[in-house]
C-alpha positions, 0 to 999 in steps of 0.5 A: 745799619743794613743797606742791602735790601733784605738779602740773606747770605744763605740766599746769596750763596744759593744764587752763586751756585745756581749761576755756575758756568759750564766753562769760561774762556775768552769767547764765553767772557766776551759773550757775557759782556756783550749780553750785559752791554745789549741789555744795559744799552736798551735800558739806557743804563749809565754803567760800566761793565767788565768781565775778567778771567782771573785778573785779565780784563777780557771785556770792558764797556763804558756806556753813556752816563758812566764816568772815570769813577766807575773804573775805581769801583770796578777795580775795588769790587774785583779785588774783593771777588778775587780774594773771597771768591764770592759776590761783593754783596754776599761779603757785605750781607755776611758782615752785616749779619755778623755785625762785623766791620769787613774792612777791619776784620780782613785788614783791608782798606776801603780805598782798595776794596769795595763790598758794594753789590755789582761784583759776581764770581764766575765759577765753573762746574766743580767749583773752580773760580775763573773770574768776575763779572763787574757792574758799576753805576747803579745803586749797589742792589741794582748793580748786583741784580743786573749782574745776576740777570746777565748771567741767567740770560747767558745760562738760559735760565731767565732774564732777557734774550 
């Protein structure tokens, strides 16, 4: 069953390339987190936001309406992005396109990993994986799209300012 809003894996790969960062250090990670928090707060979105460099949580915000369960989702999404170096939505869409059970194929449990939209890789020029942007609290497509909007805003290629 397709649950991913008609996205194609090929589109999601192109999207990841378009979101390549010039660099990612602590200041960059905090700036990305602050952009996400500003936009989400203005829209009164009930989400939790994290920006990680590798496994280090550099920025975290739990906005009104989010709850403790969001942390589990953030952690599970982060494990997928860190393992596969692609967005959680890409991993889900790719599995659906191939007709595979992602968890079975990777010998991983749903208790520790989540292929639900909202986990995006932070990759710098040269294709180096540096960390993750994580969003939890909206339906998975909206989590993913919000993360994309945040990165586009940060990069100055669209989204809010």
